[in-house]
N, C-alpha and C positions, 0 to 999 in steps of 0.2 A: 443202171442195170436194165431199166425199161427200154432204153434206146437200143441196147444190144439184143434184147429179146425181139424187138420189132424188126431189127435188121436181119436177124436169123430167120424170122417168119417170112419176111419178104424174099429172102434168098431161097428158102425152101419152096415157096409157092411159084417163084419164077423158074426154078429148076424142074418142077413137075409140069409146067406149062399150063397150069390151071388159070392163072391170072397173068396178064402181061403188064409189067410195071415199067413205066417210063421214068427216066431220071428226074424229070421235073416233078412228077407225082411223089417220088421218093423224097426229094429235097423238101417238098411242101409239107409232107407228113413229119419230117424231122424238125422243120421250122415251127410247125404247130405244137410239137411236143416241147420245144425249148421255150415257146411263149407261154406255155402252161406252167412253167416252173419245175419241170421234172428233171432239169439238168443238174449237174453236180456243182454248179457255181453258187447256189444259194447257201448262205450261212446264217445261223441264228444271230439275232441282234442281242448281244449280251450287255451292251453298254448304252447309256444315254449321256450325252454331254452337251453342254451349253457354253458358248464363247462370250467372254466379257472383255472389254477393252479398258485399259487404264488410260493415262494421259498419252496421247499419240502426237508427237511433234517430230523432232529429228531422231528420237528413239521411240519405239512403240512397245508397250507392255501388253502381252496377250495372256489372259487368265482363262482357264477352262475348268469347269466343274464336271467331274466324271463320276457317274453313278453306276454301280454294278447292279444289274437287274436280276441276276441269277442267285441260286443258292450254292454256288461254287466259289471257292476262293480263286481270285485271279492273281497270277504271278507275273513278274517282269513287265509291268505296264509302262509304256513309254508314249510320249506325245511328240508328234511332228507338226509344226504349224508353218504355214506359208502365208505371207502378207501381200495383199495387192492394194494399190492406191490408183484409183481411176482406171482399173483394168490392167495395170502394169505391175508385174511382180517386182517387189522391192527388196525382199529378203525372206529368210526362213530361220527357224530356230528349233531347238530340240530340248526336251526335258525328260528325265527319268523319274517316274512316279513311284515305283515299287510295287507292293502288293495291295490289293483291295479286298477286304473281307466281304462275305456274302451280304447283299443288300446295303453295302456301305458306300460312302461318298468320299472322294479325295479331290483335292484341288491341285492343279498343275499350272505352271506359268513359266513364260520365257520372254526374253526381250529381243526385239529385232533392232539392230543398228546397222545401217549401211549408207554408203555415199549416195546411192540413188534415192533413198528415203530423204536424206538431207536436202538433195537438190530439189525434189518435188515439194518439200516443205517450204523452201525458200521461194520457189515459184508461186506457191499459194500465198505467202506473205506479200509478194509483189502484186497480187491480184490477177495473175495470168491464168490460173487453173483453179478447179475445185479440189478438195481434198477428201474424197470419198473412200474410206477404208473398208476392206473386206478381208476376212481371214478364213482359210480353209485348213482344217485340222484332220489328222488321222491318228488314231490311238491303236497301238499294237499291244497284244497281251498273249499270255499263255495260260491254259487251265488244264487240269487233269481230270479225267472222268472216273 
């Protein structure tokens, strides 16, 4: 809303001829506004989650502890996890968690099995590469105000 008001103000002042606005100055002002966090892309952080690894060889178990930080009940919580070994994506998995009560904690977990993960594990056993695992997760949810 602030961005539209500033745009309307710039258009009104340029139309009356009081201030001459160059396109570079206009884009700089909108860039400054977006860096201040006044854009619509900012969402509240309602969850906190931590990733745990189980035994990770030719199959890899990913466990995630999800904590609801709000006083609202979260519905339809689901977990997507992607697994990387040495910077190479080796697989992904999905888990449906369900609902999380206010200030509650739920555990989610899924298992990644893929031919690429098995190949990299065999190369690690042969001593040709390292086996540095990293997982990136995203948790989707719905809540009602």
